[in-house]
KERO-234202 format. One record per residue (C-alpha): residue number from 1; residue in three letters; y, x, z. Coordinates in Angstrom, 3 decimals, decimal comma, always signed. Each point is the difference from the previous one (the first is absolute). Last residue first. Layout:
N
R num residuo       c2       c1       c3
R NUM     ALA        Y        X        Z
...
END
This chain:
344
R num residuo       c2       c1       c3
R 344     UNK  +77,792  -42,528 -220,967
R 343     UNK   -0,002   +0,130   +3,748
R 342     UNK   +3,320   +1,526   +0,874
R 341     UNK   -0,872   +3,393   -1,414
R 340     UNK   +2,674   +2,391   -1,097
R 339     UNK   +1,075   +2,287   -2,772
R 338     UNK   +3,020   +2,286   -0,217
R 337     UNK   -2,029   +3,161   -0,308
R 336     UNK   +0,324   +1,512   +3,464
R 335     UNK   -1,818   +3,313   +0,197
R 334     UNK   +2,920   +2,279   +0,914
R 333     UNK   +1,880   -2,358   +2,291
R 332     UNK   -3,171   -1,038   +1,833
R 331     UNK   -1,183   +3,592   +0,387
R 330     UNK   +3,396   +1,145   +1,225
R 329     UNK   +0,241   -2,923   +2,436
R 328     UNK   -3,497   +0,502   +1,395
R 327     UNK   +0,531   +3,750   +0,378
R 326     UNK   +3,298   -0,612   +1,792
R 325     UNK   -1,497   -2,667   +2,227
R 324     UNK   -2,922   +2,174   +1,078
R 323     UNK   +2,117   +3,129   +0,317
R 322     UNK   -1,935   +1,321   +3,000
R 321     UNK   +3,215   +0,360   +1,998
R 320     UNK   +1,233   -3,400   -1,152
R 319     UNK   +2,211   -1,373   +2,727
R 318     UNK   -0,193   -3,562   +1,257
R 317     UNK   +3,231   -1,524   -1,257
R 316     UNK   +0,823   +2,506   -2,735
R 315     UNK   -3,464   -0,271   -1,497
R 314     UNK   +0,079   -3,794   +0,239
R 313     UNK   +3,371   -0,028   -1,767
R 312     UNK   -1,353   +2,115   -2,844
R 311     UNK   -3,041   -2,223   -0,400
R 310     UNK   +2,125   -3,162   -0,073
R 309     UNK   +2,385   +1,608   -2,498
R 308     UNK   -2,790   +0,811   -2,399
R 307     UNK   -1,455   -3,494   +0,281
R 306     UNK   +3,332   -1,708   -0,599
R 305     UNK   +0,757   +2,065   -3,094
R 304     UNK   -3,364   -0,605   -1,650
R 303     UNK   -0,091   -3,671   +0,927
R 302     UNK   +3,421   -0,626   -1,507
R 301     UNK   -0,569   +1,782   -3,308
R 300     UNK   +3,383   +1,105   -1,337
R 299     UNK   -0,489   +3,623   +1,084
R 298     UNK   -3,272   +0,186   -1,933
R 297     UNK   +1,130   +2,696   -2,458
R 296     UNK   +1,520   +2,042   +2,804
R 295     UNK   +3,634   -0,065   +1,148
R 294     UNK   +0,092   -2,023   +3,240
R 293     UNK   -3,588   +0,124   +1,261
R 292     UNK   -0,979   +3,174   -1,862
R 291     UNK   +3,010   +1,791   +1,464
R 290     UNK   -0,888   -1,128   +3,512
R 289     UNK   -3,537   +1,331   -0,419
R 288     UNK   +1,292   +3,379   -1,210
R 287     UNK   +2,344   +0,197   +2,979
R 286     UNK   -2,937   -0,952   +2,198
R 285     UNK   -1,955   +3,057   -1,138
R 284     UNK   -1,923   +1,276   -3,014
R 283     UNK   -1,522   +3,419   +0,614
R 282     UNK   -3,150   -0,699   -1,938
R 281     UNK   -0,818   -3,211   +1,920
R 280     UNK   -3,638   +1,006   +0,223
R 279     UNK   -1,907   -2,967   +1,422
R 278     UNK   -2,531   +0,823   +2,710
R 277     UNK   +1,448   -2,454   +2,555
R 276     UNK   +0,525   -2,733   -2,598
R 275     UNK   -3,317   -0,160   -1,858
R 274     UNK   -1,465   +1,159   +3,301
R 273     UNK   +0,787   -3,425   +1,443
R 272     UNK   -2,552   -1,782   -2,168
R 271     UNK   +0,714   -3,725   +0,433
R 270     UNK   -2,658   -1,981   -1,843
R 269     UNK   +1,347   -3,135   -1,652
R 268     UNK   -0,663   -3,215   +1,939
R 267     UNK   -0,234   -2,665   -2,733
R 266     UNK   +3,743   -0,571   -0,397
R 265     UNK   -0,269   -3,257   +1,939
R 264     UNK   -1,710   +1,940   +2,799
R 263     UNK   +2,864   +2,485   +0,261
R 262     UNK   +2,544   -2,808   -0,331
R 261     UNK   -1,522   -1,932   +2,894
R 260     UNK   -0,344   +3,050   +2,231
R 259     UNK   +3,577   +1,096   -0,626
R 258     UNK   +1,432   -3,478   +0,475
R 257     UNK   -1,707   -0,273   +3,380
R 256     UNK   +1,242   +3,469   +0,945
R 255     UNK   +3,598   -0,953   -0,858
R 254     UNK   -0,281   -2,979   +2,342
R 253     UNK   -1,487   +2,298   +2,637
R 252     UNK   +3,096   +2,199   -0,229
R 251     UNK   +2,213   -3,064   +0,317
R 250     UNK   -2,038   -1,354   +2,907
R 249     UNK   +0,333   +3,368   +1,804
R 248     UNK   +3,785   +0,056   -0,236
R 247     UNK   +0,710   -3,737   +0,414
R 246     UNK   +0,323   +0,025   +3,805
R 245     UNK   +2,423   +2,914   -0,299
R 244     UNK   +2,686   -2,106   -1,690
R 243     UNK   +0,843   +1,242   -3,521
R 242     UNK   +2,361   +2,857   -0,849
R 241     UNK   -1,944   +3,195   +0,690
R 240     UNK   -3,126   -1,453   -1,681
R 239     UNK   +1,741   -1,044   -3,220
R 238     UNK   +0,233   +3,287   -1,904
R 237     UNK   -3,578   +1,039   +0,768
R 236     UNK   -1,226   -3,471   -0,944
R 235     UNK   +1,821   +0,291   -3,330
R 234     UNK   -1,692   +3,318   -0,755
R 233     UNK   -3,376   -1,599   +0,727
R 232     UNK   +0,963   -2,804   -2,384
R 231     UNK   +0,732   +2,628   -2,667
R 230     UNK   -3,322   +1,749   +0,544
R 229     UNK   -2,107   -3,155   +0,020
R 228     UNK   +1,950   -1,261   -2,993
R 227     UNK   -1,229   +3,015   -1,952
R 226     UNK   -3,455   -1,558   +0,269
R 225     UNK   +0,787   -2,670   -2,604
R 224     UNK   +1,544   +2,814   -1,939
R 223     UNK   -3,317   +1,724   -0,504
R 222     UNK   +0,525   +3,379   -1,659
R 221     UNK   -1,179   -0,106   -3,578
R 220     UNK   -3,623   +0,168   -1,066
R 219     UNK   -1,714   +3,341   -0,399
R 218     UNK   +1,354   +3,174   -1,569
R 217     UNK   +0,720   +1,475   +3,391
R 216     UNK   -1,949   -1,965   +2,629
R 215     UNK   +1,940   -2,158   +2,440
R 214     UNK   -1,730   -0,970   +3,239
R 213     UNK   +2,101   +2,456   +2,101
R 212     UNK   +3,488   -1,080   -1,103
R 211     UNK   +0,537   -3,623   +0,998
R 210     UNK   -2,431   -0,369   +2,876
R 209     UNK   +0,926   +3,450   +1,316
R 208     UNK   +3,672   -0,929   +0,257
R 207     UNK   -0,791   -3,174   +1,923
R 206     UNK   -2,406   +1,910   +2,269
R 205     UNK   +2,638   +2,616   +0,753
R 204     UNK   +2,383   -2,781   +0,917
R 203     UNK   -2,684   -1,525   +2,223
R 202     UNK   -0,471   +3,284   +1,839
R 201     UNK   +3,665   +0,001   +1,026
R 200     UNK   -0,311   -3,638   +1,008
R 199     UNK   -2,787   +0,977   +2,363
R 198     UNK   +2,105   +2,746   +1,556
R 197     UNK   +2,965   -2,294   +0,578
R 196     UNK   -2,070   -2,991   +1,123
R 195     UNK   -2,089   +1,988   +2,513
R 194     UNK   -3,021   -2,141   +0,899
R 193     UNK   -0,231   -1,820   -3,318
R 192     UNK   -3,733   -0,564   -0,360
R 191     UNK   -0,855   -0,693   -3,625
R 190     UNK   -3,314   -1,871   +0,042
R 189     UNK   +1,702   -3,398   +0,212
R 188     UNK   +0,868   -0,004   -3,687
R 187     UNK   -3,470   +1,246   -0,917
R 186     UNK   -1,739   -2,930   +1,651
R 185     UNK   +2,809   -2,220   -1,242
R 184     UNK   -1,004   +0,714   -3,583
R 183     UNK   -3,660   -0,754   +0,711
R 182     UNK   +0,810   -3,255   +1,774
R 181     UNK   +2,335   -1,173   -2,783
R 180     UNK   -2,542   +0,444   -2,762
R 179     UNK   +0,030   -3,296   -1,916
R 178     UNK   +3,538   -1,364   +0,274
R 177     UNK   +1,584   +3,335   +0,856
R 176     UNK   -1,450   +1,750   -3,039
R 175     UNK   +0,489   -3,049   -2,207
R 174     UNK   +3,776   +0,159   +0,731
R 173     UNK   +0,280   +3,722   -0,683
R 172     UNK   -2,013   +0,329   -3,213
R 171     UNK   +2,794   -1,413   -2,178
R 170     UNK   +2,038   +3,056   +0,936
R 169     UNK   -2,112   +2,217   -2,203
R 168     UNK   -3,108   +2,004   -0,816
R 167     UNK   -2,880   -1,407   -1,987
R 166     UNK   -3,502   -1,419   +0,390
R 165     UNK   +0,421   -0,829   +3,661
R 164     UNK   -2,304   -0,150   +3,006
R 163     UNK   -2,488   +2,393   -1,593
R 162     UNK   -0,279   +2,325   +2,972
R 161     UNK   +1,932   -1,137   +3,068
R 160     UNK   -3,038   -0,300   +2,269
R 159     UNK   -0,985   +3,476   -1,178
R 158     UNK   +2,452   +1,651   +2,407
R 157     UNK   +0,561   +3,530   -1,317
R 156     UNK   +3,681   -0,424   -0,886
R 155     UNK   +0,530   -1,893   +3,243
R 154     UNK   -1,289   +2,880   +2,064
R 153     UNK   +2,360   +2,393   -1,789
R 152     UNK   +2,863   -2,456   +0,481
R 151     UNK   -0,737   -0,069   +3,720
R 150     UNK   +0,044   +3,789   +0,212
R 149     UNK   +3,278   +0,043   -1,925
R 148     UNK   +1,569   -2,440   +2,457
R 147     UNK   -0,810   +2,384   +2,880
R 146     UNK   +0,445   -1,216   +3,590
R 145     UNK   -3,542   -1,299   +0,138
R 144     UNK   -1,755   -3,195   +1,020
R 143     UNK   -3,617   -0,705   -0,803
R 142     UNK   -0,890   -2,631   +2,609
R 141     UNK   +3,280   -1,742   -0,712
R 140     UNK   +1,989   -2,107   +2,433
R 139     UNK   +1,447   -3,163   -1,565
R 138     UNK   +3,224   -1,023   -1,695
R 137     UNK   -0,589   -3,203   -1,977
R 136     UNK   +0,364   -2,150   +3,121
R 135     UNK   +3,550   +1,339   +0,413
R 134     UNK   +1,276   -2,511   -2,584
R 133     UNK   +3,371   +1,011   -1,437
R 132     UNK   -1,134   +3,319   -1,467
R 131     UNK   -3,120   -1,204   -1,815
R 130     UNK   +1,710   -3,318   -0,678
R 129     UNK   +2,743   +1,611   -2,078
R 128     UNK   -2,442   +0,928   -2,767
R 127     UNK   -0,194   -3,619   -1,162
R 126     UNK   +3,208   +0,126   -2,033
R 125     UNK   +3,783   +0,376   -0,097
R 124     UNK   +1,197   +1,026   -3,472
R 123     UNK   +3,112   -2,219   -0,022
R 122     UNK   +0,902   +0,707   +3,611
R 121     UNK   -0,508   +3,768   -0,046
R 120     UNK   +1,853   +0,274   -3,301
R 119     UNK   +2,966   -1,944   +1,370
R 118     UNK   +0,116   +2,145   +3,134
R 117     UNK   -0,112   +3,135   -2,145
R 116     UNK   +2,815   -1,341   -2,179
R 115     UNK   +2,120   -0,552   +3,097
R 114     UNK   -0,645   +3,580   +1,127
R 113     UNK   +0,662   +1,363   -3,484
R 112     UNK   +3,442   -1,619   -0,002
R 111     UNK   +0,740   +1,235   +3,530
R 110     UNK   -0,537   +3,565   -1,153
R 109     UNK   -0,174   +2,856   +2,497
R 108     UNK   -1,697   +2,199   -2,615
R 107     UNK   -3,015   +0,845   +2,173
R 106     UNK   +0,120   -3,324   +1,793
R 105     UNK   +0,048   -2,078   -3,172
R 104     UNK   -2,437   +2,432   -1,640
R 103     UNK   -2,572   -0,737   +2,686
R 102     UNK   +0,605   -3,723   -0,409
R 101     UNK   -0,844   +0,263   -3,693
R 100     UNK   -3,216   +1,911   +0,704
R  99     UNK   -1,121   -2,585   +2,559
R  98     UNK   +0,863   -2,903   -2,301
R  97     UNK   -1,886   +1,817   -2,797
R  96     UNK   -3,186   +0,391   +2,020
R  95     UNK   -2,366   -1,047   -2,753
R  94     UNK   +1,635   -3,461   -0,022
R  93     UNK   -0,812   -0,534   +3,654
R  92     UNK   +0,164   +3,114   +2,156
R  91     UNK   +3,128   -1,245   +1,787
R  90     UNK   -2,026   -2,690   +1,726
R  89     UNK   +0,355   +0,769   +3,705
R  88     UNK   +3,766   +0,485   -0,325
R  87     UNK   +0,364   -3,713   -0,692
R  86     UNK   -0,618   -0,824   +3,626
R  85     UNK   -2,836   -2,450   +0,763
R  84     UNK   +0,959   -1,453   +3,380
R  83     UNK   +3,664   +0,518   -0,783
R  82     UNK   +2,463   +2,865   -0,197
R  81     UNK   -0,150   +3,415   -1,668
R  80     UNK   +0,905   -0,511   -3,648
R  79     UNK   +2,277   -3,039   -0,008
R  78     UNK   +2,303   +0,466   +2,984
R  77     UNK   -0,090   +3,773   +0,385
R  76     UNK   +0,247   +0,418   -3,755
R  75     UNK   +3,175   -2,100   -0,076
R  74     UNK   +1,446   +2,039   +2,871
R  73     UNK   -0,757   +3,263   -1,793
R  72     UNK   +1,766   -1,367   -3,070
R  71     UNK   +3,310   -0,298   +1,851
R  70     UNK   +2,046   -1,410   -2,873
R  69     UNK   +2,007   -2,115   +2,477
R  68     UNK   -3,037   -1,975   +1,075
R  67     UNK   +0,935   -3,086   -2,018
R  66     UNK   +0,414   +2,214   -3,073
R  65     UNK   -3,483   +1,476   +0,419
R  64     UNK   -1,443   -3,452   +0,602
R  63     UNK   +1,404   -1,065   -3,374
R  62     UNK   -1,648   +3,053   -1,591
R  61     UNK   -3,221   -1,035   +1,712
R  60     UNK   +0,136   -3,485   -1,479
R  59     UNK   +0,926   +1,128   -3,518
R  58     UNK   -2,864   +2,496   +0,103
R  57     UNK   -2,403   -2,662   +1,230
R  56     UNK   +1,069   -2,398   -2,744
R  55     UNK   -0,529   +2,710   -2,612
R  54     UNK   -3,526   +0,652   +1,276
R  53     UNK   -0,840   -3,697   +0,252
R  52     UNK   -2,331   -0,114   -3,013
R  51     UNK   -2,006   +2,776   +1,635
R  50     UNK   -1,383   -2,438   +2,594
R  49     UNK   -1,591   +1,996   +2,800
R  48     UNK   +2,304   -1,337   +2,682
R  47     UNK   +1,592   -3,290   -1,071
R  46     UNK   -0,138   -1,855   +3,314
R  45     UNK   +1,224   +3,061   +1,904
R  44     UNK   +3,594   -0,537   -1,170
R  43     UNK   -0,009   -3,636   +1,166
R  42     UNK   +2,651   -0,387   +2,668
R  41     UNK   +2,060   +3,127   -0,648
R  40     UNK   +0,260   -1,115   -3,603
R  39     UNK   -1,779   +0,316   -3,325
R  38     UNK   +1,297   -1,233   -3,339
R  37     UNK   -1,838   -1,736   -2,801
R  36     UNK   -2,331   +0,447   -2,968
R  35     UNK   +1,122   +3,630   -0,269
R  34     UNK   +2,082   +1,238   -2,922
R  33     UNK   -1,594   +2,800   -1,978
R  32     UNK   +1,197   +3,594   +0,054
R  31     UNK   -0,831   +2,136   -3,024
R  30     UNK   -3,026   +2,332   +0,059
R  29     UNK   +0,815   +3,695   +0,166
R  28     UNK   -1,106   +2,355   -2,766
R  27     UNK   +3,301   +0,468   -1,822
R  26     UNK   +1,851   +0,631   +3,270
R  25     UNK   -2,414   +2,825   +0,822
R  24     UNK   +0,846   +2,064   -3,064
R  23     UNK   +3,769   -0,393   +0,208
R  22     UNK   +0,014   +0,550   +3,764
R  21     UNK   -2,078   +3,158   -0,283
R  20     UNK   +2,322   +1,364   -2,692
R  19     UNK   +2,999   -0,762   +2,229
R  18     UNK   -1,647   +1,913   +2,839
R  17     UNK   -0,526   +2,875   -2,407
R  16     UNK   +3,690   +0,051   -0,876
R  15     UNK   +0,979   -0,082   +3,660
R  14     UNK   -2,019   +3,184   +0,715
R  13     UNK   -3,216   -0,237   +2,006
R  12     UNK   -0,003   +1,650   +3,422
R  11     UNK   -3,386   -1,005   +1,397
R  10     UNK   +1,673   -2,734   +2,050
R   9     UNK   +1,471   -1,454   -3,188
R   8     UNK   -3,355   +0,131   -1,782
R   7     UNK   -1,714   -1,802   +2,863
R   6     UNK   +2,699   -2,654   +0,305
R   5     UNK   +0,080   -0,678   -3,734
R   4     UNK   -3,800   -0,038   -0,107
R   3     UNK   -0,289   -2,553   +2,783
R   2     UNK   +3,129   -1,976   -0,864
R   1     UNK   -1,490   -0,929   -3,418
END
């Protein structure tokens, strides 16, 4: 709920529309369940990855917030950045929702969202952390490049990944790393981040292209498993100025690992950039996009609103002289049909 509420608010939604969003989203949320027990400063890492302790983690972090005089930045400093295996290295668990949630916490300056993000990161903690925590997984690549899109193009044509899965979906992720870890890491290490700012700029274009470029009008709906790659990229952009410098490149590489895994899990759709660059937006501009996001027929769809805002923010961050982001946003807003594919 906070993701669409925050996005709509920042896009200028009226109070009445925000209330409509709340009413719709509140009906779809799962109720809280009591945890089997409490967690403390002595054992909080013992329950990492156990979703049954989500409520216990939130209670714990809210207590820590009080003990730290409601200084949520101090709580994050203690529990997100410290330790041999810092929690920040696994924000891409749970399809990146902890990362997205933390981004909104900073963007909206919300201590409540920050504590929720910590709780989500703890309860969804999984095996992906080892690729960031253990430097042995980072190796020089014989086929390195500074272009994420070039790597994705190679991956799309790599026959080693043909026929791995019979369907799209999140349930492909664990088997992918269990059986094809070396191949995934080959592509993960191929992205050479020599200039973090410039490379991250290209990664945001790649995230937008992955969502919009594969879509064919009249074909299946936009892929809202892949939309998480765009919204997590947006979150990374928000967080980089606030987190310690030593985590900048690892956070971008964490996003890249999620991107590769999701792209393969979704059966590597072909990314045809000309479907964006040659798109005729028919005079429609960012004002039109904003109106669709907060007044259009899909204005209550969380993924729709978040994706449009992420593209707009990327355009404003990096500039959009060639109108790549604007064309992508207009096309997405115009062709969106309310569907989605999470591996049905």
